[in-house]
N, C-alpha and C positions, 0 to 999 in steps of 0.2 A: 383577552386572551394571554398567556403565558408566558412571560419574558422570557426570551433563549437560553438565561441560564437557571432559572429554575425550571424547565424542560434538559436542559441539559443534566442537571442534578436529579431530575425523577427518571430519568435512561441508565442511570448509572455512572454517569460523570470521564468517562471514559474516548481517549484519541483514540482516530483508526487512521490508519493508513489509506490512499484514495484506492487500491487494491486490498484493500478488505470489506468491497461491502459488506457480502452476508456474513461473517463473521459480527460487523456491526449488527447487521440484521438479529445473531442470534444472541447474542449479551443483553442489547435493548429487549428483543423479549423473553429472556430469564430474569430481565431485574424485574419486567414489567410482573410475569410473572411471579414471580416473589411477593412485591408490590402486593396486587392483589390480592392474593392467598393469605396476607400478614393483615388484609384490611377486614375479608371476611369470617374469617376464624375471630380477629377480634370482636367481632358483629356475632360470630355464635355464643362467645364465651360469654358476651354485655347478654345474652336474648339467654344467656340459660342462667346469667347469678338474677336473670326480672324475674327471670318463671315462666318466659314464653316457650322455651323448650326443656326439653330434657336429654343430656346428653349423655347420664350416666357417670360416675363416676370414675370407674375404666378411662372412658372415649375423652372426659370433661380435663383426664391428666394425659394424656396423650397430647390432647389440641395445645392445651397450654406451653407442652415441649415443641412443640412444632412451632408456634410460635416465638416461642425464645429463638430456636434453634435456626427455621428464616431470617432473625431477626440481625444473627448472628455472621450469619451466608452472606448479607445482602451487604454489611460492614466488609466482610472477607471480600469482595469483590468488586466495591466499588472504587471505579477510577483505575484498577484491574486484567484486562485485557486478560490475560498470559495465566490469570489463573478459570477460565469458565470455565473448563472439558469437567474440572475434577469439583467445581461448584453445582454447574451444572447435572453431573449424575447424582451426586451427594442430595443434591433440590429435588429429585427423580425420585429414588430412593426411600426418601420422605414421606413425600408424599404416596408413595405406592406404602409404605408404612400407616400414615394417618387412612387411607382410604381402606385397610384393609380392619384397620382398628372400630370403621365405621360398622363396616357390614358383621362384624363380628359383633360389638357391643349399642349401637342405634338401634334398636329391633324394631320398635315403632316407627320407623322412617323408611315405607316402602321401598323408595324412589332413591333408596343411598347407592345404588349400584349404577348411576347414571355420570359418579364421577371417576368412575374408570373409562368413561368411553374418552370425558376429556382428556381424563389422562395422558389415553393412546397419542390423543392427536397432536399435543403439549408435544409430546416424546419425538411423533415422527418429526416436527415443525424445529425441536427445537435443538435436536443431536442428529437426525435422518435416519434414512429408512431401516440399517440393521441394527441400531439399537430399538430405534421403534419396534420392529419385528420381534426382538428380544423381552419387548414389553407384553406385547402384546398376549404372546404364548405363557409369557411368568400373570401377569394378569387370570386369566383361562383358568391355567393350573392351582393358581392358590383360590380364586371360587371354587374348583371343584372340588377342592381339599376342606375349603371353612364352612363350605355347604352342612357336612351332617354335623357341624356341631352348632348352628343356629339354634337358637330357642324355636326360629319357625323352618326350618327347612326349606330351598324351590322346591316346586315341585318337581319335576324331571319335562312334562313339557315348559314350564320356565326357565331350566337351567339349560335346556336342549334351545328354546330360543336364545336366551342370552349369552350363549356359548357360540352360535353362529353371529349370532348379530353382531359381538367382537372381532368374530373373525373378519368378520365381510368390511365393520370398517378398518382393520389393521389393512385388509391386499389395498382395499381405496385409497390409504392413507403414504402404503407403501410408493405405490406405482407414481402417486401423486407425489413425496417425498424424492421419489430416482427423479421423474424427470426434470422436478424445476432445481436439481441439485444439476442435472446435465445442461436445461438449459442456460441457469447462471454459470458455470463454468463455460458453454459457449462462448455467453454475452464478454464477459472480463476476457476468455482469450481474442474475442475479436477488438475488444477497445483497448487490447495491449500491444497486438495490431499499427490501428488506426491511430496510437499516440506514439509508436514508431516509426510510422508513416509522417509526421505530423511536428517532427523533430527527428529527423537523422537525413541525410543527404543518400541518396542510394543508390550513389557511386563509386563514394569512400565510405563510410558507413561513419563519417563524424554526424556530431552537431551541425544541423543547417543554421544558418545566418538566424535566422528567428528563435528561434530555442539555443543557440550559441548567448544573443543576446539579452534574452532573460533571465538567463541562469548566473554570465555574469553581472549584471545587474543585478541583483543577491552576493556574490561574491565582490561587487563593489561595497552593499550596504552593513557588509559582515566585516569589511576590513577596517568602513569607519566607525564601524564598533568596538574591533580591536586597537585599532590607532595600528594598525601596520601598511608598511608599505607595498605597490603591488606597481606591476612594468605592462603593459604591455603592446604585444611586436603584429606586424603586418608584414606578409610576408607574401611574396609577391614573384610568379618562377618565368626568370625572365626570356625573351622573344617563345612564348610561350606557342604563337603564331604560327611559329615558321613549322615549330612540329607538327601542328593542327598542316599545314598546308604540305608538309612534304612529305611523312608517313601517315595519314588522312586520319582522322579523329579517333581510331580504335585505339591508335600509339600513344595520342597524347590522355585517351583515359587509362594506358595504363601508365602514364605518368603521373597520372594523379592519384592514382591508388597510391605509387610507391611511394607519392613523395606523402602522401599521409598515414602510412604505415610509419613511416620514417620520426615523423613529426611523434606522433601519438605515440613510439617508444622511448622517444626521451623525457616523456610528459610526467608530469609527479604527481602522485592523487589529489594534492588541493590545485591542481591549475585543471583551468576548460582551452579545449583545440576547438575551434569550425573550420567549417569551409564558408566562407564568409562570400564568393563567388567565383567568376571559373577556374581562373587558376590562382586565386587571392586564396589567405589560411588565416586566420585569427587564433592567437595563441594568448590567454591569460597568467601572468605570475605571480600568486600569491606570498604575500609576507616577503621577500626578496629587496635588495637591495640593488642598487643601479648597478655597479661594479656585475656581482653576480647575473643579474639577468641579459648586461653582454655579454660576456664573461656564457652563457647561456645560447643565445641568441648567435655567437661564434660558433661552437655548437652546430647549432643547429644546420647555421648558414653550407661548415664543412662537411658533414653527413650528409645531405641532399649532394651535395657537387660527387660523394662518392661514393653515391647512390648506383648512379650507372644500370640502366634500368636497358636489356638487350632491346633490340628493337630491327626484327630483320636482319636479326640474327650478328647487329651495332652493335656492342656499345655505345649509347649516347649519355653525351656528360649532361646534368640537369643541375645549373648552377639557379640563385635562388638572393635577392632583393629585399632584407631586415630594416623594417623599420623602429627603432622602440622607446616607447614615450612610459615614461617614471608617474606615478603619480604625486601629488604635492599637496603641502595642508591647508589652500579652500576646499572642499566641496565640489567639483566637478560631473555630471552624466557621463556612461561611457561611451554616447555619440564625440565625446566632445572630446576626450582620451587618445577613443580610436580615431581622427579626425587628425592626428597633433603624430597618432605612429605612422599615419595616412604620408604625411605630409613627410616624413624622414626619410620614406620608405622611396619616393618619388626624389629625392633628395640621394640616394642612395643610388637609383636609375641612371641621374645627370650625374653622376661623377665616376660612371664607368660600371654600374650593374656589378653582380657578388661582392656584394660587399654587406656590415651593419651599419647604421646610423641611427644615432640617438639625435631625438629630441629635444634642443634646450630650454625650451620657454619661451623662444623670441624669436619664432619664426626663424630663427636659426640651427644649423642643427651642425654638433659634431662627432666625424666619420671613425673609423676606425675603418680600412682596408686591410684583403684577403693577402 
């Protein structure tokens, strides 16, 4: 079996995102087509050189030009998915000219029109339904235009059969291409919805615990590579159970949504936020000092308190206890750091709630009251 590196090279060497499956297919299909065309044209040139076939001087020049241009296009598109569209169109036009040249100059080959059928199917798969239909009509027009100038023109019956066959092939591939693309788009949309359901908390729209932990693990590795500090905030709403007991779960959900919106508004682009429990939230602050982290946590605490959502026409004062844990010199897992922030949060609860508490690394905590 071929090694993955060799396969990657032979398929064009480009990297694709999770939502670019169809582009990945098209790109690799293009590269395989170009590689295949280059191999077969080289074989034709070799066969002409040893006398097995006679391409004729005009088509020989066209075949040589085709090989050189194909090689250039392969070099230009290798590893560059952003060049796919114009390279694909260039290659389609190049093939079209090659097949017209064969029709005009390789008169000894009675089966040369078969190449046009391959062209039609390839364009539909490569570029889609409407480019494929355009190519089908252009092919039929080109054959009718060139036929009177052939050394042995196709008969009226042969021309009619060829026209109908090309048209029928175009219709079949048009339907196939349209339905395939439509099916693929529905699959992509379904996958997006599934990913959203698997990563998003349905009530608040924040990351759920699993997705949040996975993202933070990546951010910690990035911080370790860049040798930057970070902080973790553990946020727990005070007396949340009493809100559910007094006003009902609908009111509790309203408070959670209001809190999530408050936290999301304060977040920087480089940070991460997740709902990790019933009334528990966690924030990962990247590239931040201890003083900045405490100032940010105090801002969070104050904004939550000032939010005052209206429950049954009454403004409700919500408070939160926040624990803060900072990164240290030795590498640790996120679970360890989150545990320290959790400990600091419980110390904030014990100290009277509605405050920010910093974990000091010795199972003790230094407090900042509101």
